[in-house]
C-alpha positions in Angstrom: -26.0 11.6 37.7 -23.5 13.3 40.0 -19.9 13.0 38.9 -17.0 12.3 41.2 -15.6 15.8 40.9 -19.0 17.4 41.6 -19.5 15.3 44.9 -15.9 16.2 46.0 -16.5 19.9 45.6 -19.8 19.5 47.5 -18.0 18.0 50.2 -15.3 20.6 50.2 -18.0 23.3 50.7 -19.4 21.3 53.6 -16.0 21.0 55.3 -15.3 24.9 54.8 -18.5 25.8 56.6 -17.5 23.4 59.5 -13.8 25.1 59.6 -15.3 28.5 59.5 -17.7 27.7 62.7 -14.7 26.3 64.5 -12.7 29.4 64.1 -15.5 31.4 65.7 -15.4 29.0 68.8 -18.2 26.5 68.0 -17.3 23.4 69.8 -20.2 21.4 68.3 -19.9 22.7 64.8 -19.4 19.2 63.2 -22.5 17.8 64.8 -24.6 20.9 64.3 -23.7 21.5 60.5 -23.9 17.8 59.7 -27.5 17.8 61.0 -28.4 20.8 58.9 -26.7 19.4 55.7 -28.0 15.9 56.4 -24.7 14.2 56.5 -23.7 11.4 59.0 -21.4 12.6 61.8 -19.1 9.7 61.1 -18.6 10.6 57.3 -18.0 14.2 58.3 -15.1 13.1 60.5 -14.0 10.8 57.9 -13.8 13.6 55.3 -12.1 16.0 57.8 -9.3 13.3 58.3 -8.4 13.1 54.7 -9.1 16.7 53.5 -5.8 18.6 52.9 -7.7 21.7 51.6 -8.2 20.8 48.0 -11.0 19.0 46.5 -9.1 16.3 44.9 -8.2 14.8 48.2 -12.1 14.1 48.9 -12.5 12.4 45.6 -13.6 8.7 45.7 -10.7 6.4 45.3 -10.9 2.9 43.6 -12.6 0.2 45.7 -10.9 -2.5 44.0 -9.0 -4.9 46.5 -5.1 -4.9 46.4 -4.9 -8.7 46.2 -7.3 -11.8 46.2 -6.4 -15.1 48.0 -7.1 -17.1 44.7 -4.8 -14.6 42.7 -1.8 -16.0 40.8 1.2 -16.4 42.9 4.6 -14.9 42.0 5.7 -18.6 41.4 3.3 -19.1 38.7 3.9 -15.8 37.2 7.7 -16.7 36.9 6.7 -20.0 35.3 4.8 -18.2 32.5 7.7 -15.9 32.0 10.1 -18.7 31.9 7.9 -20.8 29.3 7.6 -17.8 27.1 11.3 -17.2 26.9 12.1 -20.8 26.3 9.2 -21.6 23.8 8.6 -18.2 22.2 5.2 -17.6 20.7 2.8 -20.4 21.4 -1.0 -20.7 20.8 -2.8 -20.5 24.3 -3.8 -24.2 24.4 -0.1 -25.3 23.5 1.1 -23.0 26.2 -1.3 -24.1 28.8 -0.2 -27.9 28.0 3.3 -26.9 28.6 2.4 -25.1 31.9 0.6 -28.2 33.0 3.6 -30.5 32.3 5.7 -28.1 34.6 3.3 -28.1 37.6 0.6 -25.4 36.7 -2.7 -26.2 38.4 -5.1 -23.4 37.2 -8.2 -23.9 34.7 -7.5 -23.0 31.2 -10.1 -20.0 31.2 -8.3 -18.5 34.3 -4.9 -19.0 32.6 -6.1 -17.2 29.2 -7.7 -14.3 31.2 -4.6 -13.6 33.4 -2.2 -14.1 30.6 -4.1 -11.7 28.3 -4.2 -9.1 31.0 -0.7 -9.5 32.2 1.5 -10.6 29.2 -0.7 -9.4 26.2 1.3 -8.7 23.2 1.4 -5.3 22.0 -1.2 -4.0 19.5 -0.1 -3.8 15.9 1.2 -0.6 14.9 -1.5 1.4 13.0 -0.9 1.1 9.3 -2.4 4.1 7.6 -3.6 3.5 4.0 -1.2 5.0 1.6 -2.4 7.7 -0.6 -1.8 7.1 -4.3 0.7 9.6 -5.4 -0.2 11.7 -8.6 1.9 10.6 -11.4 3.5 13.2 -13.4 2.5 12.6 -16.8 4.2 15.5 -18.2 3.0 18.9 -19.5 3.1 18.6 -23.4 3.4 15.6 -25.9 6.7 14.1 -26.4 8.1 15.2 -23.0 8.5 11.7 -22.0 7.7 8.5 -23.6 8.0 4.9 -22.7 9.3 2.1 -24.5 9.3 -1.7 -24.0 8.8 -5.1 -25.7 6.0 -7.8 -25.5 6.1 -11.4 -26.5 3.3 -12.2 -29.0 1.3 -15.1 -27.5 1.9 -18.6 -28.8 -1.8 -18.8 -30.0 -1.4 -15.7 -32.3 1.7 -16.8 -34.3 2.8 -19.6 -36.5 5.6 -21.5 -34.7 8.1 -18.8 -34.7 8.7 -16.3 -32.0 7.6 -12.7 -32.6 8.2 -9.6 -30.5 6.0 -6.4 -30.2 7.9 -3.2 -29.7 5.7 -0.5 -28.3 6.3 3.3 -27.6 3.7 5.2 -25.6 3.5 9.0 -25.0 2.7 9.5 -21.4 0.9 12.9 -21.9 -1.3 12.2 -25.0 -1.2 8.3 -24.9 -0.1 8.4 -28.6 1.1 4.8 -29.3 3.4 3.3 -32.1 4.0 -0.4 -32.5 6.0 -2.8 -34.6 6.3 -6.4 -34.6 9.7 -8.2 -35.4 11.2 -11.6 -35.2 14.3 -10.7 -33.4 14.8 -9.3 -29.8 18.1 -7.1 -29.5 19.3 -3.6 -29.4 19.9 -3.3 -33.1 16.1 -3.8 -33.8 15.2 -1.6 -31.0 17.4 1.2 -32.6 15.5 0.9 -35.8 12.2 0.8 -34.1 13.0 4.0 -32.2 14.1 5.8 -35.5 11.0 4.8 -37.2 8.9 6.0 -34.2 10.7 9.4 -34.3 10.0 9.7 -38.1 6.4 9.0 -37.6 5.6 10.7 -34.2 3.7 14.1 -34.8 5.9 15.6 -32.0 9.5 16.0 -31.0 10.5 13.3 -28.4 12.5 14.7 -25.4 12.9 11.9 -23.1 12.5 7.9 -23.3 11.8 5.5 -20.3 13.0 2.0 -20.5 13.4 -0.9 -18.1 17.3 -1.2 -18.8 16.7 -4.7 -20.3 19.5 -6.4 -22.6 17.5 -5.2 -25.7 18.3 -1.6 -24.6 21.6 -1.7 -23.0 24.9 -3.5 -22.7 25.3 -2.9 -18.9 23.8 -6.3 -18.0 26.3 -8.2 -20.0 29.5 -7.0 -18.1 30.7 -4.6 -20.7 31.9 -1.2 -20.0 29.6 1.6 -19.8 31.4 3.4 -22.6 30.5 0.6 -25.2 27.1 1.8 -25.9 24.5 -0.4 -27.6 22.8 0.4 -31.0 19.6 1.7 -29.2 21.7 3.8 -26.9 23.6 5.1 -30.0 20.3 6.0 -31.5 19.1 7.9 -28.4 22.4 9.9 -28.6 22.1 10.7 -32.2 18.5 11.7 -31.9 19.4 14.0 -28.6 16.8 11.9 -26.5 17.4 11.5 -22.9 16.8 8.3 -21.1 15.6 7.0 -17.6 14.6 3.6 -16.2 11.0 3.6 -14.9 8.0 2.1 -16.7 4.4 2.8 -15.3 2.3 4.0 -18.1 3.4 1.2 -20.4 2.5 -1.6 -18.0 -0.9 -0.2 -17.5 -1.3 0.2 -21.4 -0.5 -3.4 -21.9 -2.7 -4.6 -19.1 -5.4 -2.9 -20.8 -4.8 -4.5 -24.3 -4.4 -8.0 -22.6 -7.8 -7.5 -21.0 -9.3 -6.9 -24.4 -8.7 -10.5 -25.2 -5.2 -11.1 -26.7 -5.3 -14.6 -25.2 -8.6 -15.4 -27.4 -6.5 -14.9 -30.7 -6.1 -18.0 -32.9 -4.0 -16.4 -35.7 -1.8 -13.6 -36.5 -4.5 -11.7 -38.2 -6.9 -12.0 -35.2 -4.1 -10.8 -33.0 -3.6 -7.5 -35.3 -7.4 -7.2 -35.1 -7.6 -7.5 -31.4 -4.9 -4.8 -30.9 -6.7 -2.4 -33.2 -10.0 -3.1 -31.7 -8.8 -2.7 -28.1 -7.4 0.6 -29.0 -11.0 1.6 -30.1 -12.6 0.5 -27.1 -10.1 0.8 -24.3 -10.0 4.3 -22.4 -6.6 5.8 -23.5 -7.8 9.3 -23.8 -5.9 11.6 -21.5 -6.6 15.3 -21.1 -9.2 15.2 -23.9 -6.6 14.4 -26.5 -7.2 12.0 -29.3 -5.6 8.5 -29.4 -3.3 7.8 -32.5 -2.1 4.4 -32.9 0.1 3.0 -35.7 0.5 -0.7 -36.1 3.2 -1.3 -38.5 5.1 -4.6 -38.9 8.4 -4.9 -40.8 8.0 -8.7 -41.1 4.9 -10.7 -41.3 4.8 -14.5 -40.6 5.4 -16.8 -43.6 2.2 -18.7 -42.8 0.1 -15.6 -43.0 -0.1 -15.3 -46.8 -2.7 -12.6 -47.0 -0.6 -10.2 -45.1 2.9 -10.5 -46.5 5.1 -7.6 -46.7 4.4 -3.8 -46.2 1.8 -3.5 -48.8 -0.4 -6.1 -46.9 0.3 -4.2 -43.6 -0.8 -1.0 -45.2 -3.9 -2.7 -46.6 -4.6 -4.1 -43.3 -4.3 -0.7 -41.5 -6.5 1.1 -44.0 -9.2 -1.7 -43.5 -8.9 -1.3 -39.7 -8.1 2.4 -39.4 -8.8 3.6 -35.8 
């Protein structure tokens, strides 16, 4: 199929031959060369009339008419603009009904076609999918740990509230847990000291969510008045920041393993330990080490009262 540009260049070569013959004094150059090139004489004169020396002037223009007797009038266009400004965004059918009430006489199909072409809303901006950022999990164990507290489910306790304190190392996924009855900065400080004693590495930085169990800043007190947890951080020379990511994923994985299916405190402890075995917590081929030690066990759980019961429970369910 011959393109528009190819045909225009062919016409230019044809007209150049005519101009060359005219310069030599040939008075019948148009009719003679048109017969040789098999081009109507009228077409040759039409091309000569619009030719300015470039092939672009010979390219075919659009044959679309400039107007149509049944096209929308300027009055109807202004009516659509006025309704759009007054009513804002409307569904096509509601807008067509509003136009009919104001004297519009076109069909619904003609209205939709014209409105879509003339007043189409701009296309939504292209939203490129966000590439997940690679989380910096540290370069060695103890570089950064995350600390948070989880409420023990009601089905896993005997009437009284219990709180699970958790510390997770970002690099090795080493985890330490304790369960207490109280939720305050004093218990959080004790938990931190116990974790530092048991941890097989030195902790350099700790991340928290700046909850009231970690800081006094939320209670309107001066920043100089440090909480017991912050004092423990200062005494142990541990830096602190507020950002939790690994801990949330850790807790979601544990919840997936069936915390909601526990019907006693013992089954809760067992589900935690079993989940540590089956959940994928290995990072950079390092082993997962989990301590589950509780300072206070519920009174109703007579089999596991005190630290001796906790130690026996750990030995029987060692990870």
